[in-house]
N, C-alpha and C positions, 0 to 999 in steps of 0.2 A: 646413863640408862637409855635404852631404846624407847622410841615413841610408839604409841598405839594409834592407828588411823581408823576412824569410824566415819563413814560417809554421812553427811547431814540427813539423808533420807532414811537411814537405818535407825532401828530402835534397840536400845540395850536396857533391859530391866534392872532393877536393883538386885543386890546380892549375886553379882556375876564376877568371876575372876577371868581376866584377860591378860596373857603374858606379853612381854616386850616384843616390839617389832611386828606385831600381828596387825593385819589389815582386814577391815570389814567393808565391803563395797555396797553398792546401791540396793535399797529396798530390802535389807535383811533384818532379821529379828533374833536377838539373843535373849532367851527367857531366863527367869530367875533360877539360881542354883547351878547354872552351867559353869564349867571350869575349862578354860582354853589355855593351851600352852604358849610358848614363845614362837615367834617367826611363822605364824600360820597365815593363811590367806583364804578368805571366804568371798566368793563371787556374788553376782547379782541374784537377789531373790532367794537367799539361803535362810532357812529357819533352824535354829538350834534350840531344842525344847528343854524343859526343866530338867536339871540334874544330869545333863549329858556331860561326859568326860572326854576331852580331846587333848592329845599329847602335843609335843613340839613338832614344828615343821610340817604340819598337815596342810594339804591343799584340797579345798572343796570348791568345785566349779559351780556354775550357775544352776539355779532351780533344783537344789537338793535340800531335803528336810531330814534332820537327824532327830528322831523321836526319843522320848524318854526310854531308857534301857539300852541305848546304843553307847558303846565306848570305842574310841579310836586311839590306838597307840601312836607312837611317834612316826612321822613321815608317811602316813597313809595318804593316798590320792583317791579322791572321789570324783569321777567324771561327770560331765553335764547330765542333769536330769536322772541320775541313778536314784534308786528307791530303797529306803529302809522301811521295815514294818516293826510293830511291837506287840501285835495281838494276832494269834492264829485263828481265832473264831470271833471276829468282831460283830456286834449287833448294835445298831443305833439305840434300840429300846433298852438294852441291858449293858450299859457301860461298866467295865471292870475296874476302872481306876488304876492308879500306878501299881497297886499291889498285884494286879493280874498281868502286868506287862512282862513279856519275855525278854531276856537279856541277849544282846548281840555284841560280840567283841571282835574287832578287826585288829589283828596283830601288826606289829611295826612293819613298815615298808611295803605293805600290800597295796595293790592297785585295783580299783573297782571301776570298770569301764562305763562309758556313756550308756544310759538307759538300762543298765542291769538292775536286777531286783534281788535284794538279800532278804529272804524270808526269815523272820525273827527266831531267836532261840539257838543260833548257830555261831560257830567260831570260824573266822577266816584266818588261816595260818600266815606267819610272816613270809614276806616276799611272794605271796600268791598273786596271781593276776586273774581277774574275772573279766571275760571278754564282753564287748558291747552287746547289750540285749539279752545276756544270759540271765537265767532265774536260778538262784542258789537255794536248794532245799535241804542241804545237809552240811555237816562240817567240812571244811576244806583244808587239805594238807598244806604244810609249808611248801613254797616254791611251785605249787600246782598251777597249771593253766587250765581254767575251766571255761567251757562254752556250751551253748545250747539251752533247750527248754525241755525238761529240767537240765541244769548244768551237769556236765560230766567232765572228768579229767581227760584232756586230749594231749597233754604234754607237760613239760616242766620249764620253769623260767629261772634265769640267773638273778643274782642280786642286783645286777645292773638293769634288769628288765627285759633282756633279750631272751627269745625262746631257745632252749637248748636243742642241739641236734640229736640224732639217734644214738650217738656215742656219749651223750650227756656232757657235751662240750659247748661252751659259749663262743660263738663265732665273732662276737664283738670284743670281749676282753680276755678270752683264752682260758677262763677258769674251767676246771674239770670238776664234775660231780659224780657221785655214785648213790644208788638207792639201796640202803642197807637197813634191815630191821624196821621197815615201814617208815623210813625217814630219808631225806636227801641230805648228804653231807658233801663238803668240798674236799677235793684232793690236792689243790694247789693252784698256782697261777695267781696273777695280780688282778683283782677285780676292779676295773675302772669303768666308769660310764663313758658313753660315746663322747660326751662333752669333754671329759678329762683327757681322753685319748687324743682328741683333736688338738688340745692345747699342748699336750706332751710332744706333738709333732711340729709345734710352732705355727699351727694354722688356727684361724679364728673359728669359733664354734658357731 
């Protein structure tokens, strides 16, 4: 069985599930009811609130808080200091409690760039990429590249993370896509990450 690493400065409450090979680094807090999958990594000063659900292979960088109502599917990447919310109309005087929290779900393999904000109550589609500093105020399509305040779609991204060209082709892995019936689908080609391509050519990554 794989081991779980928890830095001595971090706090893990009771009634928490943490999968194998997951690492929790300095000054982080995992609150009760949280469920975390296998092979995840949480950087310095990360807070995982009550009842948050996190899949396998997730990477959360420094200074990120996942509030109650947030769910991350497998292989989601959260960049440094990106922000989730769970209340559209917060008032210190009139707290809503968890019954009033809005749910946010981030589908598998999505990337949330540094300092971006995900306004609660929305869904981020699989393989989407949110640019650094963007503010997401609506649902995001799979494979969409979102940027700006408020965030707008400015392009599409491949499964490997590279931005597709105007012909919907990935210049890194050669995979072809098309936009049909409001969704992006692949046409063929072998999708490899840059890391895999380098090793396939016998070069160190």
